[in-house]
C-alpha positions, 0 to 999 in steps of 0.5 A: 141628245146623243145616246150612250152608244152614239157618244161612245161611237163618236169617241171611238171614231175620233180616237181609234177609227181615224187611226186605223181607217184602211189598215184592216182591209185585207187583214183576212186571208180571203172571203171565198177561197178562190171561187165566188158565189154565183154560177155563171156558166161553163168553159173548157178546161185549160192548163193550170185550172183548178181540177176541183171545179170540173163539171164531171157530168158535162165532161162525160157528155161532151167527152172533153173536160169543162169547168164550172165558172163562178162570179167572184163576190168580193163584198165581204160579210163579217159576223161579230160573235160577242160573248156577253156572259157574266165572266166578261164583267170582270175588270175595273169600272169603266174598263172591264172586259164588257167595255173593251168588247163593246169598243172593239165591236163598234170599231170593227163594225165601223171600219168594215162597214166603211169599206163597203162590207156588211157587218152583222152581230150575234150577242150571246149570253148563257143561251140568250141570243140577240142577232143584228142582221148584216148592214153597212151604215153608221146607223147600223153600227149604232144599232149594234151599240144599242144591243151591246148596251142592252146586254150589258145589264144584269146577267144570269148565273149559268156558265157560258156554253162556248160550243152553243155560241159557236154553233149559233154563229154557224147557223147564222152565217150561211154564206161564207164570211169572216167570223170574228169571235170576241170572248174571254173563252171562259166557259164550258162545252166541247167548243173545239169541235164546234170551232172546227166546224165553223172554221171549215166553212168560214174564215174565223179569227178569235180575239181573246179579251183578258183582264188582270183578274183572269190571270193574277191572284192578288196578295190581300190576305183573306179574300172572297173569291166568286165565280162570275158565272155561277155566283159560287163564293169561297173564302181563301187566303190569297197569301198561301204559297200553295194556293198561289202555285195551284192558281198559276198552274190552273191559269197556265193549263187553261191557256195551253188548252185554249191555244192547242184547241185554236191551233187544231182548228186552224184559227188564229187567236189574239190576246187583247188586254183590257189595259191595252191601247185599242188601236195598237192592239188592232194594228198588232192583230192585223200584222200577225194575221198578215204574217200568217197569209200564204 
């Protein structure tokens, strides 16, 4: 009997993967920025060569500029950084942020894996870390799905430390890689500095998963508002005009801080709404990423 992750993957392969197959390859700018991983030798410097690759010790010894030569490694390693914190549980049943994140993760793992690339996953929940080492097969994608199902259970009350999540990704991804961060980016910590460190070593793309509940206060009279991550509750009058204005201002300020931090780190951030068609959202991500390419 098929497991829940296998049923989900079968559905996604039929509805999403087959529509996107081949369209994500090349969406990232590069995995290695012009040089490979393995040093293979030296050669004399020529016009047009990158002076950053000059071996100055050999140049001084031979009295002639020589370059270090590398073998380019075109196998891409992809790390999926998956936010499994409590705030990701927001949304309507069956189509909340947790579910959309799981679908995105499985689609990306399957698409990149089918292209011969190695895909690993880091699942982060308020300090709890689960790691799936990089792999390429469909069975490997199902392993990521099993971890997603496991982490979809009860969550603690601690607020997400986004900086800790990004630092954990930096420790795991030792070789240059494409790092895709899937999160609602609701949390605390000096995440901007951590993101800048990560982006200096890797190609980083952020997929911000958003539900209507994150942005809109319903007009329903007296309601109980609960912080999904701390569990703190407060009774408010959702029809109060002043409250609605302050709520909108807080949402706008949060979005502006996020956009500014991503911009300073040089990381593209793409919004994926929970009510959006997944294939259309990913096609838009690819198009915008290619538009940024030099």
